C-alpha positions as CSV (number, residue, x, y, z in Angstrom):
1,M,-0.2,-0.2,0.3
2,A,1.3,3.7,-0.8
3,E,2.5,6.0,1.6
4,P,-0.4,8.1,3.0
5,L,-0.8,11.8,1.5
6,R,0.5,14.2,4.2
7,L,-0.6,18.1,4.4
8,D,0.7,20.0,7.1
9,L,-2.3,22.9,7.7
10,K,-0.5,24.4,10.7
11,G,-1.5,28.1,10.9
12,L,-4.3,27.9,8.7
13,N,-8.1,29.3,10.0
14,C,-11.0,28.4,9.4
15,P,-12.3,27.2,6.7
16,L,-8.7,27.0,5.0
17,P,-7.8,23.4,6.5
18,V,-11.2,21.5,5.2
19,L,-10.7,23.7,1.9
20,R,-7.6,22.4,1.4
21,A,-8.3,18.6,2.4
22,G,-10.9,18.7,0.2
23,K,-9.2,19.5,-2.8
24,A,-6.4,17.2,-1.9
25,L,-9.1,14.2,-1.9
26,R,-10.4,14.8,-4.8
27,G,-7.2,14.5,-6.6
28,M,-6.4,11.0,-4.6
29,A,-8.2,7.7,-5.5
30,P,-10.8,6.0,-3.9
31,G,-9.3,4.1,-0.4
32,E,-6.2,6.4,-0.8
33,L,-5.2,8.0,3.2
34,L,-4.7,11.6,3.9
35,V,-3.1,12.1,6.6
36,V,-4.2,16.5,7.9
37,E,-2.4,18.3,10.5
38,A,-3.9,21.5,11.9
39,T,-3.8,24.2,14.6
40,D,-7.4,25.6,14.5
41,P,-9.4,24.8,17.2
42,L,-12.3,24.6,14.4
43,A,-10.9,22.0,12.9
44,A,-12.0,19.4,15.3
45,I,-15.3,20.2,14.5
46,D,-15.2,20.6,10.5
47,I,-13.0,18.1,9.1
48,P,-15.3,15.1,10.9
49,H,-18.3,16.9,9.9
50,F,-16.7,17.3,6.3
51,C,-16.1,13.5,6.1
52,R,-19.2,12.7,7.2
53,E,-20.6,14.7,4.4
54,Q,-18.5,14.2,1.7
55,G,-18.4,10.2,2.6
56,H,-14.7,9.8,3.2
57,G,-13.5,7.5,6.6
58,L,-12.3,9.2,9.6
59,M,-9.8,6.5,10.4
60,A,-8.5,8.7,13.3
61,E,-8.2,11.9,14.8
62,E,-5.5,12.7,18.3
63,K,-4.1,15.8,19.4
64,D,-0.4,16.3,19.9
65,G,-0.3,19.7,22.5
66,A,-1.7,22.1,19.5
67,V,-2.0,19.8,16.6
68,L,-4.7,18.1,15.5
69,R,-4.1,15.0,13.0
70,F,-6.6,13.6,11.7
71,V,-6.1,10.1,8.9
72,I,-8.8,10.4,6.3
73,A,-9.5,7.3,3.5
74,R,-11.1,9.3,0.3
75,G,-15.1,8.0,-0.2
76,G,-15.6,6.1,-3.4
């Protein structure tokens, strides 16, 4: 399996993290993984909501200090 695509969105504020994640996912094949790192506290709400609405799988979600990390599987 290929390495997940990593997206460093630290320092960007709402709505940019979800918009950039969406753009990256559109260019990926179904089932491919995207790792998103963001520091915007609203990403904890926006990214999971985006995944549910767009049919992507939120495989993992963690917080490391101020950094929020999400692992998203591209939906099909």
